[in-house]
C-alpha positions as CSV (number, residue, x, y, z in Angstrom):
1,M,6.5,-25.0,14.6
2,L,6.7,-24.0,11.0
3,K,4.5,-25.8,8.4
4,P,6.2,-27.3,5.4
5,S,4.9,-24.5,3.2
6,Q,6.3,-22.0,5.6
7,K,9.7,-23.6,5.5
8,A,9.8,-23.7,1.7
9,A,11.3,-20.3,1.1
10,M,14.1,-20.9,3.6
11,T,15.1,-24.3,2.3
12,A,14.3,-24.2,-1.4
13,E,17.0,-23.7,-4.1
14,L,16.0,-20.4,-5.6
15,P,16.7,-19.4,-9.3
16,T,19.6,-17.1,-10.0
17,P,18.3,-13.8,-11.3
18,R,20.1,-10.9,-12.9
19,G,18.7,-8.6,-10.1
20,T,19.6,-8.7,-6.4
21,L,18.5,-11.6,-4.2
22,T,19.3,-11.2,-0.5
23,P,18.6,-13.8,2.2
24,N,17.3,-13.1,5.6
25,R,16.7,-9.4,4.8
26,L,15.3,-7.3,7.7
27,L,12.3,-5.3,6.4
28,S,12.0,-2.7,9.1
29,D,14.0,-0.1,7.1
30,L,11.8,-0.6,4.1
31,T,8.5,0.3,5.8
32,W,7.3,3.8,6.7
33,L,6.6,2.6,10.2
34,R,10.1,1.3,10.6
35,V,9.0,-2.1,12.0
36,G,9.2,-5.7,10.9
37,G,11.3,-8.8,11.1
38,P,13.3,-10.4,8.3
39,A,12.0,-11.9,5.0
40,D,13.5,-15.2,4.0
41,W,14.5,-13.5,0.8
42,L,14.3,-10.1,-0.7
43,F,14.3,-9.9,-4.5
44,L,14.9,-6.8,-6.5
45,P,14.4,-7.7,-10.1
46,A,16.4,-6.0,-12.8
47,D,13.5,-5.7,-15.2
48,E,10.3,-7.3,-16.4
49,A,12.0,-10.2,-18.1
50,D,14.1,-10.9,-15.0
51,L,11.0,-11.0,-12.8
52,A,9.1,-13.2,-15.2
53,A,11.9,-15.7,-15.5
54,F,12.5,-15.8,-11.8
55,L,8.9,-16.5,-11.0
56,A,8.6,-19.1,-13.7
57,A,11.5,-21.0,-12.3
58,L,10.6,-20.6,-8.6
59,D,9.3,-23.6,-6.8
60,P,5.5,-23.2,-6.6
61,A,5.6,-24.1,-2.9
62,V,7.5,-20.9,-2.2
63,A,5.3,-18.0,-1.2
64,V,5.9,-14.6,-2.7
65,F,4.9,-11.2,-1.4
66,P,5.0,-8.1,-3.7
67,M,6.0,-5.1,-1.6
68,G,5.9,-1.4,-2.7
69,V,7.5,1.3,-0.7
70,G,6.0,0.1,2.6
71,S,3.7,3.1,3.1
72,N,0.6,1.1,4.1
73,L,2.1,-1.9,5.8
74,I,2.9,-3.4,9.1
75,V,5.4,-6.3,8.8
76,R,5.1,-8.3,12.0
77,D,8.2,-8.8,14.2
78,G,8.7,-12.4,13.3
79,G,9.1,-11.5,9.6
80,L,7.9,-13.1,6.4
81,R,8.4,-16.7,5.3
82,A,8.4,-15.7,1.7
83,V,10.3,-14.2,-1.2
84,V,9.5,-10.5,-0.9
85,I,9.6,-8.8,-4.3
86,R,10.3,-5.1,-4.4
87,L,10.4,-3.2,-7.7
88,G,12.9,-0.5,-8.3
89,R,14.2,1.7,-11.0
90,G,13.4,-0.7,-13.8
91,F,9.7,-0.2,-13.0
92,N,9.2,3.5,-12.4
93,A,9.0,4.9,-15.9
94,I,6.1,7.3,-16.8
95,T,4.9,7.8,-20.3
96,I,2.1,9.9,-21.7
97,E,0.3,9.5,-25.0
98,G,-2.7,11.7,-25.6
99,D,-5.0,11.4,-22.5
100,R,-3.3,8.1,-21.3
101,V,-0.7,8.0,-18.6
102,T,1.2,4.7,-18.2
103,A,3.2,4.4,-15.0
104,G,5.5,1.7,-13.7
105,A,4.3,0.1,-10.5
106,A,7.3,1.6,-8.6
107,A,6.6,5.1,-9.7
108,L,5.5,7.3,-6.7
109,D,1.9,8.4,-6.8
110,A,2.9,12.0,-6.2
111,H,5.4,11.9,-9.1
112,V,2.7,10.5,-11.5
113,A,0.3,13.3,-10.5
114,R,3.0,16.0,-11.1
115,K,4.1,14.6,-14.5
116,A,0.5,14.3,-15.6
117,A,-0.2,17.9,-14.5
118,E,2.7,19.1,-16.5
119,A,1.2,17.5,-19.6
120,G,-2.2,19.1,-18.9
121,L,-3.8,15.9,-17.5
122,D,-5.7,15.7,-14.2
123,L,-4.5,12.9,-11.9
124,T,-4.2,15.4,-9.0
125,F,-5.9,13.2,-6.5
126,L,-2.8,11.0,-6.5
127,R,-0.6,13.9,-5.3
128,T,-1.3,13.4,-1.6
129,I,-1.6,9.6,-1.6
130,P,1.5,8.0,0.0
131,G,3.2,5.2,-1.8
132,S,3.6,3.9,-5.3
133,I,1.3,3.1,-8.2
134,G,1.3,-0.7,-7.7
135,G,-0.1,-0.2,-4.1
136,A,-2.5,2.5,-5.3
137,V,-4.0,0.1,-7.8
138,R,-4.1,-2.9,-5.4
139,M,-5.9,-0.8,-2.7
140,N,-8.0,1.3,-5.1
141,A,-6.5,4.3,-3.4
142,G,-8.4,7.6,-3.4
143,C,-9.1,11.0,-1.9
144,Y,-11.0,14.2,-2.5
145,G,-13.8,12.2,-4.1
146,S,-11.6,10.5,-6.8
147,Y,-10.4,6.9,-6.8
148,V,-8.1,4.8,-8.9
149,S,-11.1,3.0,-10.3
150,D,-12.4,6.2,-11.8
151,V,-9.4,6.5,-14.1
152,L,-7.7,3.1,-14.4
153,E,-7.9,1.6,-17.8
154,E,-5.5,-1.4,-17.7
155,V,-2.8,-3.1,-15.6
156,C,0.1,-5.2,-16.6
157,I,1.0,-8.0,-14.2
158,V,3.4,-10.9,-13.9
159,T,1.6,-14.0,-12.5
160,R,3.0,-16.3,-9.9
161,A,3.8,-18.7,-12.8
162,G,5.8,-16.0,-14.6
163,E,3.3,-15.1,-17.3
164,V,3.1,-11.5,-18.3
165,L,-0.6,-10.4,-18.7
166,A,-2.5,-7.2,-19.5
167,L,-5.8,-7.0,-17.6
168,P,-8.6,-4.4,-18.1
169,A,-9.6,-2.5,-15.0
170,S,-12.9,-4.4,-15.0
171,A,-11.1,-7.6,-14.3
172,L,-9.9,-6.3,-10.9
173,S,-13.3,-6.0,-9.3
174,L,-12.1,-2.7,-7.7
175,G,-14.0,-1.9,-4.5
176,Y,-13.6,0.3,-1.5
177,R,-9.9,-0.1,-0.6
178,Q,-9.7,-3.5,-2.3
179,S,-9.1,-5.3,-5.6
180,A,-9.2,-8.9,-6.8
181,L,-5.8,-9.9,-8.3
182,P,-4.5,-13.4,-9.0
183,E,-2.7,-14.9,-6.0
184,G,0.9,-14.0,-6.0
185,A,0.6,-11.6,-9.0
186,V,3.0,-8.7,-9.2
187,I,1.7,-5.5,-10.7
188,I,4.3,-4.0,-13.0
189,S,2.5,-1.1,-14.6
190,A,-0.9,0.7,-14.9
191,T,-2.5,2.8,-17.6
192,F,-4.8,5.7,-16.6
193,R,-7.1,7.7,-18.8
194,A,-7.1,11.3,-17.4
195,G,-9.2,14.3,-18.0
196,P,-7.7,17.6,-19.3
197,G,-6.7,20.6,-17.2
198,D,-4.6,23.7,-17.4
199,P,-1.1,22.8,-16.1
200,A,-0.9,25.9,-13.9
201,A,-4.4,25.3,-12.4
202,L,-3.6,21.7,-11.7
203,E,-0.3,22.7,-10.0
204,A,-2.2,25.2,-7.8
205,K,-4.8,22.6,-7.0
206,M,-2.1,20.1,-5.8
207,A,-0.4,22.8,-3.8
208,D,-3.7,23.5,-2.0
209,Q,-4.2,19.8,-1.4
210,I,-0.7,19.5,0.1
211,A,-1.3,22.5,2.4
212,K,-4.6,21.0,3.7
213,R,-3.0,17.7,4.2
214,D,0.0,19.1,6.2
215,A,-2.4,21.2,8.3
216,S,-4.5,18.2,9.3
217,Q,-2.3,15.1,9.2
218,P,0.9,14.1,11.1
219,T,3.1,14.1,8.0
220,R,6.3,14.5,9.9
221,D,5.6,11.4,12.1
222,R,6.3,7.8,11.2
223,S,2.8,6.6,10.1
224,A,1.3,4.4,7.4
225,G,-1.5,6.8,6.4
226,S,-5.1,6.1,7.5
227,T,-5.2,3.2,9.9
228,F,-8.8,2.1,9.5
229,R,-11.3,2.3,6.6
230,N,-14.1,4.8,7.0
231,P,-17.2,2.9,8.1
232,L,-19.9,2.2,5.5
233,G,-17.6,2.7,2.5
234,R,-19.1,0.0,0.5
235,S,-19.8,1.4,-3.0
236,S,-18.1,-0.1,-6.1
237,T,-15.8,2.9,-6.4
238,G,-15.7,4.1,-2.9
239,A,-17.0,7.5,-3.9
240,A,-20.1,7.2,-1.7
241,D,-17.8,7.1,1.3
242,D,-16.9,10.8,0.7
243,T,-20.5,11.9,1.2
244,H,-20.9,9.9,4.5
245,E,-20.8,11.7,7.7
246,L,-19.4,8.7,9.6
247,K,-15.6,8.8,9.6
248,A,-13.1,6.6,11.3
249,W,-11.5,9.5,13.1
250,K,-14.8,10.5,14.5
251,V,-15.8,7.2,16.0
252,I,-12.2,6.9,17.4
253,D,-12.6,10.3,19.0
254,D,-16.0,9.3,20.4
255,A,-14.4,6.2,22.0
256,G,-11.8,8.4,23.7
257,M,-8.8,6.9,21.8
258,R,-7.3,10.0,20.3
259,G,-3.7,10.1,21.5
260,A,-3.9,6.6,23.1
261,R,-0.6,4.9,23.6
262,L,0.8,1.4,23.9
263,G,4.5,0.9,24.2
264,G,6.1,3.1,21.5
265,A,2.9,3.2,19.5
266,Q,0.3,6.1,19.6
267,M,-2.9,7.2,17.9
268,S,-1.9,10.6,16.7
269,P,-3.2,13.5,18.7
270,M,-3.3,15.5,15.5
271,H,-5.5,13.0,13.5
272,S,-6.9,10.1,15.5
273,N,-7.0,7.7,12.5
274,F,-3.2,7.8,12.1
275,L,-1.3,5.2,14.0
276,I,2.3,6.4,14.6
277,N,5.6,5.0,15.7
278,A,6.1,7.6,18.4
279,D,9.0,6.1,20.3
280,G,10.7,2.9,19.1
281,A,7.5,0.9,18.7
282,T,7.5,-2.8,17.7
283,A,5.1,-4.1,15.2
284,A,3.3,-5.8,18.1
285,D,2.9,-2.4,19.8
286,L,1.3,-0.9,16.7
287,E,-1.0,-3.8,15.9
288,N,-2.1,-4.3,19.5
289,L,-2.9,-0.6,19.9
290,G,-4.9,-0.8,16.7
291,E,-6.8,-3.8,18.1
292,D,-7.4,-1.9,21.3
293,V,-8.9,1.0,19.3
294,R,-11.2,-1.4,17.4
295,K,-12.4,-2.9,20.7
296,K,-13.1,0.5,22.3
297,V,-14.9,1.7,19.2
298,F,-17.1,-1.3,19.1
299,Q,-17.9,-0.9,22.8
300,S,-18.7,2.8,22.3
301,S,-20.6,2.7,19.0
302,G,-21.2,-0.9,18.0
303,I,-19.1,-0.2,14.9
304,T,-16.4,-2.7,13.9
305,L,-13.6,-0.8,12.3
306,E,-11.7,-2.6,9.5
307,W,-8.0,-2.2,9.1
308,E,-6.8,-0.2,6.1
309,I,-3.2,-0.8,6.8
310,M,-2.1,-4.3,5.6
311,R,-0.6,-6.5,8.3
312,V,1.6,-9.4,7.2
313,G,4.0,-12.0,8.5
314,E,4.5,-13.9,11.7
315,F,4.3,-12.8,15.3
316,S,7.6,-12.8,17.2
317,Q,8.2,-15.9,19.3
318,D,9.9,-13.7,22.0
319,K,7.9,-13.3,25.2
């Protein structure tokens, strides 16, 4: 039975925005893993003012869920009892002034890296990170020894009450694959301070990163990037994790779970920390396989893997 708070999004009278508001919107085609039930509502705001006005007028009892491009997300088969907010073209601008790069939350990480490189600024670590800037900030994304927290200067958010705020990076308490944002806040842009570099050299560096990624990761399969956090990644920036010999893929291998399958879900034979939708998997297939992996790794090594993929929504009531 749904709690009153869970029913709120379905029964409340929602404000009328200038953007697009769609009821009972299936989310499976909006996630990289292609799974997920319906959201009570999907809201695509026209611009910052539209988003702020909508949230200010929305019944406080109605939950909201900001969603990027779905690159690091499992939406459960029962869907989301919330208004899912997805930012589009009105939130993907990239501007560069001096050594500062300001990107809308909907701008793709790879696009930001390329635009910065063209201007002689080094944000190359973003090039191989799947997803958009809003998600990269929220998760303090990183690779090759660099993290968002190393370069982030400021974020602009719209609060659940509809207030537009600029927050310094220090206010986010950025840690290993985590941040502290106000409940229900929607990131709308981020400003990075980037170091200089020769555009041609930066482009070559990114090409090398792409080649290495494609050689070691299942980029042609339906995945959501790394499934589990690397064990012992606990520094304030996450940088110490890159010097640690203990990696999630290694303990998964040691537990004999490379290539393991459950229904249509599989741990990639190419990279065992990638959970893939191999053959029409449900969200339950994917999450249950991930939990099986966690159990086997704990039995094998005593290590409790922590999910890096975000899992949200309700389980299906179907048996």
